[in-house]
C-alpha positions as CSV (number, residue, x, y, z in Angstrom):
1,M,162.7,151.0,140.1
2,L,165.0,148.6,138.4
3,H,166.2,151.4,136.1
4,I,167.1,153.6,139.1
5,L,168.9,150.8,140.9
6,L,170.9,149.9,137.8
7,T,171.8,153.5,137.1
8,S,173.0,154.0,140.7
9,T,175.0,150.8,140.6
10,L,176.7,151.8,137.3
11,A,177.5,155.3,138.7
12,M,179.1,153.8,141.8
13,V,181.2,151.3,139.7
14,T,182.3,154.1,137.3
15,A,183.2,156.4,140.2
16,A,185.2,153.6,141.9
17,G,186.9,152.8,138.7
18,S,187.9,156.4,138.0
19,A,189.5,156.8,141.4
20,D,191.6,153.7,140.9
21,T,192.8,154.5,137.4
22,A,194.5,157.7,138.6
23,S,197.3,155.7,140.2
24,R,197.7,152.9,137.7
25,L,200.9,152.7,135.8
26,L,201.1,151.9,132.1
27,V,204.1,149.7,131.7
28,P,206.0,150.4,128.4
29,T,205.7,147.3,126.3
30,D,206.1,145.9,122.8
31,Y,203.5,143.3,121.8
32,E,204.6,140.6,119.4
33,A,202.9,137.3,118.4
34,G,200.5,137.4,121.4
35,H,203.3,138.2,123.9
36,F,204.0,141.3,125.9
37,Y,207.6,142.4,126.3
38,A,208.2,145.1,128.9
39,A,210.5,147.7,127.3
40,G,211.9,149.9,130.0
41,T,214.3,152.8,129.3
42,T,217.1,153.5,131.7
43,L,218.3,157.0,132.6
44,G,221.1,156.5,130.1
45,G,218.6,155.9,127.3
46,E,219.3,152.2,127.0
47,T,216.4,149.7,126.6
48,L,215.8,146.7,128.9
49,R,213.4,144.3,127.1
50,L,211.9,141.5,129.2
51,L,209.4,138.8,128.1
52,V,206.3,139.0,130.4
53,D,205.4,135.4,131.1
54,S,203.2,134.4,134.0
55,G,204.7,131.0,134.1
56,G,208.3,132.3,133.6
57,A,211.4,132.3,135.8
58,G,212.1,134.3,138.9
59,G,211.3,134.0,142.6
60,S,210.7,136.0,145.8
61,G,209.5,139.1,144.0
62,L,212.5,139.1,141.6
63,Y,212.5,139.0,137.8
64,V,215.4,137.5,135.8
65,I,217.9,139.4,133.7
66,D,220.6,137.9,131.4
67,A,224.2,138.5,132.6
68,E,225.1,140.1,129.2
69,A,222.2,142.6,129.5
70,A,223.2,143.5,133.1
71,S,226.8,144.1,131.9
72,R,225.7,146.0,128.7
73,L,223.5,148.4,130.8
74,G,226.1,148.8,133.5
75,L,223.7,147.7,136.2
76,K,224.9,147.6,139.8
77,T,225.2,144.0,140.8
78,S,226.1,142.1,144.0
79,R,226.3,138.6,145.4
80,C,223.3,137.4,147.4
81,T,223.3,134.6,150.0
82,L,219.9,133.1,150.9
83,G,220.4,130.1,153.1
84,A,222.8,127.8,151.4
85,E,222.1,129.4,148.0
86,R,224.5,132.1,146.5
87,F,223.6,133.9,143.4
88,D,224.2,137.2,141.6
89,V,221.6,139.9,141.6
90,V,220.9,143.4,140.2
91,T,220.4,145.7,143.1
92,S,218.6,148.5,141.2
93,I,217.7,149.6,137.7
94,P,217.7,153.4,137.1
95,F,214.6,153.7,134.9
96,A,213.7,157.1,133.4
97,T,210.5,158.5,134.9
98,G,207.5,156.7,133.5
99,K,209.7,154.3,131.5
100,G,209.9,151.3,133.7
101,W,208.3,149.3,136.5
102,P,208.7,149.3,140.3
103,K,210.9,147.1,142.3
104,S,209.1,144.5,144.5
105,A,209.2,145.1,148.3
106,D,210.9,142.8,150.7
107,T,213.1,140.9,148.2
108,P,216.2,138.8,149.1
109,C,219.2,141.1,149.6
110,T,217.0,144.0,148.6
111,A,217.6,143.0,145.0
112,T,215.6,143.9,141.9
113,A,216.4,140.9,139.7
114,T,218.3,137.7,139.6
115,I,221.1,137.4,137.0
116,V,220.9,134.2,134.9
117,P,223.5,133.8,132.2
118,G,222.0,132.7,128.8
119,I,218.3,133.5,129.6
120,G,218.4,136.1,126.9
121,E,219.1,133.5,124.2
122,A,216.2,131.4,125.3
123,T,213.7,134.3,125.4
124,R,215.1,136.5,122.6
125,A,215.0,139.3,125.2
126,D,217.1,140.6,128.1
127,G,215.2,138.4,130.5
128,I,211.8,137.5,132.0
129,I,209.3,139.1,134.2
130,G,207.7,136.0,135.4
131,A,206.2,134.0,138.3
132,G,208.7,135.5,140.8
133,Y,207.6,139.1,140.2
134,L,204.1,139.1,138.7
135,P,202.2,137.8,141.8
136,R,203.5,140.5,144.0
137,H,201.6,143.1,142.0
138,I,198.2,143.5,140.4
139,W,198.1,143.5,136.6
140,T,195.7,144.1,133.7
141,F,196.8,142.5,130.5
142,D,194.7,144.4,127.9
143,Y,195.2,142.3,124.9
144,P,192.8,144.2,122.5
145,A,194.6,147.5,123.3
146,R,198.0,145.7,123.6
147,K,198.7,147.4,126.9
148,L,200.0,146.2,130.2
149,W,198.9,148.0,133.3
150,L,200.2,147.8,136.9
151,E,197.3,148.5,139.1
152,P,197.4,150.2,142.5
153,A,197.7,147.8,145.6
154,D,194.1,148.7,146.6
155,W,192.6,148.0,143.2
């Protein structure tokens, strides 16, 4: 009886897992010294490389991009006013199909990222996907396989 129950349970878990994996997104990454770097490719073939750090910068669904990287990639920017705060943002990033990650919903000024001058020097990357962006999504950090997965919202 235990064998039948266990087999049925495993079949249900496997079937549920299979349904969810169809809509998961493999985020293009580099893996160095125990750290993931999201490595998106724009429609123009340029690379945007961001340190993935769960304690890192960002807020309200936004990640952080260095001002130099935004300029180098020719990203569309604008000035955002949120209460008494004014800051520069990237409004969108034109990633090639399957070569990036999605924009968070309901962000200030419908922005994709906040522009922070000098953040690239501190991270040795073009910016950070951090505490402002990561909690708005469901992630699997697969360290043995060195892969970063964005799971579907109903995962």
